[in-house]
Kinemage of the C-alpha trace (Angstrom):
@kinemage 1
@onewidth
@group {chain A} dominant
@subgroup {mainchain}
@vectorlist {calphas} color= white
{ca unk a 1} P 102.972 116.645 79.681
{ca unk a 2} L 102.106 115.427 76.151
{ca unk a 3} L 99.474 112.750 75.504
{ca unk a 4} L 102.113 110.414 74.246
{ca unk a 5} L 104.120 110.645 77.509
{ca unk a 6} L 100.937 110.351 79.584
{ca unk a 7} L 99.974 107.242 77.779
{ca unk a 8} L 103.563 105.772 77.932
{ca unk a 9} L 103.671 106.332 81.747
{ca unk a 10} L 100.189 104.841 82.141
{ca unk a 11} L 101.140 101.801 80.138
{ca unk a 12} L 104.392 101.322 82.100
{ca unk a 13} L 102.492 101.376 85.274
{ca unk a 14} L 99.836 99.085 84.068
{ca unk a 15} L 102.334 96.481 82.842
{ca unk a 16} L 104.408 96.785 85.989
{ca unk a 17} L 101.404 96.115 88.198
{ca unk a 18} L 100.478 93.180 86.131
{ca unk a 19} L 103.892 91.620 86.940
{ca unk a 20} L 103.562 92.116 90.666
{ca unk a 21} L 101.739 88.837 91.430
{ca unk a 22} L 104.523 86.817 89.895
{ca unk a 23} L 107.128 88.839 92.039
{ca unk a 24} L 105.007 88.462 95.195
{ca unk a 25} L 105.210 84.644 95.411
{ca unk a 26} L 105.516 83.693 99.039
{ca unk a 27} L 107.929 81.223 100.626
{ca unk a 28} L 106.072 78.911 102.960
{ca unk a 29} L 107.761 77.621 106.103
{ca unk a 30} L 106.558 74.770 108.279
{ca unk a 31} L 105.644 77.012 111.120
{ca unk a 32} L 102.131 78.573 110.529
{ca unk a 33} L 103.097 81.648 112.633
{ca unk a 34} L 105.581 82.716 109.898
{ca unk a 35} L 103.492 81.968 106.749
{ca unk a 36} L 103.359 84.941 104.558
{ca unk a 37} L 100.301 86.202 102.812
{ca unk a 38} L 100.719 87.085 99.109
{ca unk a 39} L 97.828 89.043 98.087
{ca unk a 40} L 97.182 89.808 94.453
{ca unk a 41} L 98.143 93.095 92.967
{ca unk a 42} L 94.580 94.373 92.661
{ca unk a 43} L 94.037 93.917 96.409
{ca unk a 44} L 97.324 95.853 97.086
{ca unk a 45} L 96.274 98.649 94.818
{ca unk a 46} L 92.755 98.904 96.321
{ca unk a 47} L 94.285 98.809 99.883
{ca unk a 48} L 96.760 101.540 99.118
{ca unk a 49} L 94.430 103.859 97.213
{ca unk a 50} L 91.097 103.261 99.044
{ca unk a 51} L 91.302 101.381 102.304
{ca unk a 52} L 94.424 102.911 103.880
{ca unk a 53} L 93.316 106.597 103.476
{ca unk a 54} L 89.825 105.673 104.697
{ca unk a 55} L 91.301 103.818 107.764
{ca unk a 56} L 93.629 106.734 108.559
{ca unk a 57} L 90.693 109.175 108.269
{ca unk a 58} L 88.571 106.748 110.601
{ca unk a 59} L 91.500 106.824 113.081
{ca unk a 60} L 91.577 110.618 113.117
{ca unk a 61} L 87.769 110.998 113.340
{ca unk a 62} L 87.718 108.275 116.144
{ca unk a 63} L 90.502 110.198 118.109
{ca unk a 64} L 88.326 113.396 117.792
{ca unk a 65} L 85.175 111.544 118.853
{ca unk a 66} L 87.122 109.738 121.731
{ca unk a 67} L 88.235 113.168 123.043
{ca unk a 68} L 84.701 114.524 122.799
{ca unk a 69} L 83.130 111.653 124.452
{ca unk a 70} L 85.796 111.073 127.155
{ca unk a 71} L 83.879 112.681 129.923
{ca unk a 72} L 80.749 110.567 129.363
{ca unk a 73} L 82.858 107.336 129.086
{ca unk a 74} L 84.713 108.270 132.256
{ca unk a 75} L 81.458 108.586 134.103
{ca unk a 76} L 80.420 105.233 132.817
{ca unk a 77} L 83.734 103.485 133.156
{ca unk a 78} L 84.290 102.605 129.484
{ca unk a 79} L 87.338 104.543 128.570
{ca unk a 80} L 89.478 101.517 127.592
{ca unk a 81} L 86.751 99.822 125.459
{ca unk a 82} L 85.908 103.203 123.771
{ca unk a 83} L 89.438 103.943 122.993
{ca unk a 84} L 90.229 100.480 121.524
{ca unk a 85} L 86.977 100.618 119.350
{ca unk a 86} L 87.672 104.313 118.110
{ca unk a 87} L 91.321 104.710 117.933
{ca unk a 88} L 93.347 101.366 118.357
{ca unk a 89} L 91.480 99.092 116.100
{ca unk a 90} L 91.322 101.321 113.007
{ca unk a 91} L 94.935 102.521 113.654
{ca unk a 92} L 96.160 98.885 113.794
{ca unk a 93} L 94.199 98.184 110.495
{ca unk a 94} L 95.713 101.196 108.899
{ca unk a 95} L 99.386 100.755 110.157
{ca unk a 96} L 100.099 97.463 111.394
{ca unk a 97} L 99.364 95.148 108.408
{ca unk a 98} L 101.089 94.481 105.070
{ca unk a 99} L 99.767 96.079 102.005
{ca unk a 100} L 96.754 93.945 100.870
{ca unk a 101} L 96.777 91.543 103.683
{ca unk a 102} L 93.662 90.822 105.596
{ca unk a 103} L 95.199 90.100 108.984
{ca unk a 104} L 96.777 92.579 111.264
{ca unk a 105} L 100.575 92.028 111.907
{ca unk a 106} L 103.684 92.182 109.777
{ca unk a 107} L 103.613 89.325 107.398
{ca unk a 108} L 101.720 86.982 109.679
{ca unk a 109} L 98.568 85.099 108.829
{ca unk a 110} L 96.104 85.092 111.630
């Protein structure tokens, strides 16, 4: 790809991402359960490029650690707590929240 095309694509992406906050304005309802977070574009980008891959890796590593430590947790009776801390919590943070949102849940503010 030529340098001109690379620069054109980079500028198109940059200007497109700058317009995202204007497009992501939320419509607020009277019910606080259904209020939608509208995170800024930079938090969406950081979430997509940094946080999500790290959380997916943490979920995978947590699953491996869970399987390895399972006999010890079974002896102590803490399987549920260990599974929640190592697998469920990072999995929810990676897959059950909107892009750039801080709370877990689809379009819900907690």
